[in-house]
C-alpha positions in Angstrom: 0.1 -0.1 -0.2 1.2 3.7 -1.2 2.0 5.5 1.8 0.6 9.5 1.9 3.3 10.5 0.8 4.2 8.4 -2.0 0.4 9.2 -2.6 1.1 12.8 -3.3 4.8 12.5 -5.2 2.7 10.1 -7.6 0.0 12.9 -7.7 3.0 15.7 -8.4 4.1 13.9 -11.0 1.6 13.4 -13.0 0.6 16.7 -12.8 3.9 18.2 -14.0 3.4 18.0 -17.4 -0.2 19.7 -17.0 1.6 22.5 -15.2 4.6 23.0 -17.5 1.6 23.3 -20.3 -0.5 25.7 -18.3 2.6 27.5 -18.2 3.8 28.0 -21.1 0.1 28.8 -22.2 0.2 31.3 -20.0 3.3 33.0 -21.5 2.5 32.8 -25.2 -0.8 34.5 -24.3 0.7 37.3 -21.8 1.3 39.5 -24.6 -0.9 41.7 -26.4 -3.1 40.7 -29.2 -1.7 41.9 -32.8 -3.7 44.8 -34.4 -5.6 43.6 -37.2 -5.3 45.7 -40.3 -7.5 45.4 -43.6 -7.4 46.4 -47.3 -9.6 48.8 -49.4 -11.7 48.9 -52.4 -10.9 52.0 -54.2 -13.7 54.0 -55.8 -13.8 55.2 -59.3 -15.4 55.7 -62.7 -14.2 53.1 -65.3 -15.8 53.3 -68.9 -16.1 50.4 -70.9 -17.0 46.4 -70.9 -20.7 47.4 -70.1 -23.0 44.2 -69.6 -19.9 41.5 -69.3 -20.5 39.2 -66.6 -16.6 38.2 -64.8 -15.6 35.7 -61.8 -12.5 36.7 -60.0 -10.7 34.1 -58.4 -8.8 33.7 -55.9 -4.7 34.2 -56.4 -3.0 31.9 -56.7 0.7 32.2 -53.6 3.1 30.7 -52.3 3.3 29.8 -48.9 4.9 33.0 -47.5 1.9 35.0 -49.2 -0.7 32.5 -48.1 -0.8 34.1 -44.4 -2.3 37.1 -42.4 1.6 38.1 -41.4 2.7 41.4 -43.3 6.1 40.3 -44.9 9.2 42.1 -45.0 12.2 41.0 -47.7 15.8 42.5 -47.9 17.8 42.8 -51.2 19.6 39.0 -50.7 15.8 37.7 -50.6 15.9 37.0 -46.8 11.8 36.9 -45.6 10.4 37.8 -42.4 7.3 39.1 -40.8 6.5 42.3 -38.6 5.2 41.7 -35.5 2.3 43.3 -33.8 0.1 43.6 -37.0 -1.6 41.2 -39.0 -4.1 41.0 -42.0 -7.8 40.6 -41.4 -8.0 37.2 -43.4 -5.6 35.0 -45.3 -3.8 37.9 -47.6 -5.0 35.8 -51.3 -8.7 35.6 -49.8 -9.1 39.3 -48.7 -7.0 40.4 -52.1 -10.0 38.7 -53.8 -12.5 39.8 -51.8 -11.5 43.5 -52.3 -10.8 43.0 -56.5 -14.2 42.1 -56.3 -15.5 45.5 -54.7 -13.3 47.6 -56.7 -14.8 46.2 -60.0 -17.9 46.8 -58.3 -17.2 50.4 -56.9 -15.3 51.8 -60.7 -16.9 49.6 -63.5 -19.5 49.2 -65.6 -19.1 45.5 -65.5 -22.9 43.5 -65.8 -21.9 41.5 -62.8 -19.0 40.3 -60.9 -18.5 37.5 -58.4 -16.5 35.2 -56.8 -16.6 31.1 -58.4 -18.2 29.9 -55.8 -21.1 32.0 -56.4 -22.3 29.5 -59.3 -23.0 32.8 -61.3 -22.8 31.9 -65.3 -20.3 34.4 -66.4 -18.6 35.7 -69.5 -15.0 35.5 -68.7 -12.6 34.6 -65.4 -10.0 36.4 -64.1 -7.0 33.8 -63.0 -4.5 35.7 -60.9 -1.2 35.2 -59.0 -0.3 37.2 -56.3 3.8 37.5 -56.7 4.8 40.4 -54.4 3.2 41.6 -51.5 5.9 43.1 -49.4 8.3 45.7 -47.6 11.4 45.1 -49.7 14.3 46.7 -47.6 16.8 48.7 -47.1 14.7 50.8 -49.5 11.3 50.2 -47.3 9.1 50.6 -50.6 5.5 48.5 -50.5 5.6 46.7 -53.6 2.6 44.6 -54.9 3.0 42.6 -58.3 0.0 40.1 -59.5 0.1 38.6 -62.7 -3.3 38.2 -64.2 -5.4 36.5 -67.3 -8.4 36.7 -68.8 -9.7 33.5 -69.6 -13.1 32.4 -71.9 -15.6 30.7 -69.3 -16.7 29.2 -72.3 -13.9 27.6 -73.7 -11.1 28.1 -71.2 -9.2 30.1 -74.1 -6.6 32.8 -72.5 -8.0 35.8 -74.3 -5.1 38.2 -72.6 -2.8 38.1 -69.7 -0.6 41.1 -68.0 1.7 41.9 -65.2 0.5 44.5 -62.7 3.1 46.5 -60.0 2.9 49.1 -58.0 5.7 50.6 -55.2 4.9 53.2 -52.6 7.2 54.3 -49.5 6.6 53.3 -46.4 7.6 55.6 -43.8 9.1 53.2 -40.7 9.4 49.4 -41.4 6.4 48.6 -38.6 2.7 47.0 -38.8 1.0 50.6 -39.0 3.2 52.1 -41.9 3.6 48.7 -43.3 0.3 47.7 -43.8 -1.0 51.8 -45.1 1.7 51.5 -47.7 0.7 48.2 -49.0 -2.9 49.1 -49.3 -1.9 52.0 -51.0 0.1 49.9 -53.5 -2.5 48.0 -53.9 -5.1 50.1 -54.7 -3.1 51.2 -57.4 -3.0 47.7 -59.3 -6.4 46.9 -58.9 -7.8 50.4 -60.4 -5.3 49.2 -63.1 -6.6 45.6 -63.2 -10.3 47.2 -63.7 -9.0 49.8 -66.0 -7.0 47.1 -68.3 -10.0 44.5 -67.9 -12.7 47.1 -68.8 -10.9 48.3 -71.6 -10.5 44.7 -73.4 -12.6 43.1 -76.0 -14.1 40.3 -74.2 -15.5 37.2 -75.5 -19.1 36.7 -74.4 -21.7 33.7 -73.8 -24.0 32.8 -76.7 -27.6 34.3 -75.2 -30.0 31.3 -75.4 -31.4 31.0 -78.9 -28.0 31.9 -80.3 -26.5 29.0 -80.7 -26.4 26.4 -84.1 -26.9 29.6 -85.8 -30.2 30.4 -84.8 -30.8 34.4 -84.5 -32.7 36.2 -81.7 -35.9 37.3 -81.9 -36.3 41.6 -82.5 -37.1 43.1 -79.1 
């Protein structure tokens, strides 16, 4: 039979991992929560491409950009993250949402949405997020996105282009980095909307026009 002292020793040994885990959890949660930064959707009036429906896909991105962290890259290509701040959502998903909002704010498109909406579109925008970082030592907020316009009917690439903008960041900290990256992204998104709106976009055949049938007069 175990003595009371032995009972207490066994109990303490059993609790030791739990106590260590609790101490580590307390240490991890003792710091302040990081500030959360959103991205904006600029407003403008851009003419062209009226009556077209567009699906905007979530940009493809490397793992370092598929995050909520604010990225810093030095001249050697070394990557680090700014402490004390994060994006409001996973970065590619957040950019997809704000690009859709920018189309809605600025273009004359008939409709714009994400593929998961189930909407029938004329074209899709397929993109890749190549850069979204504070580049040091020049402290430039750099945004670079490659975009392709793809016919939703036959999958043919209609056009493609790389969009890039840079804006100086007054300091490499979370508030200034987020502000500069937001400004650079706004330039890129308006350029994308302007480019898409000015392109010759294919249209899906309306019901009744397939197989050589003509549409009845309005």
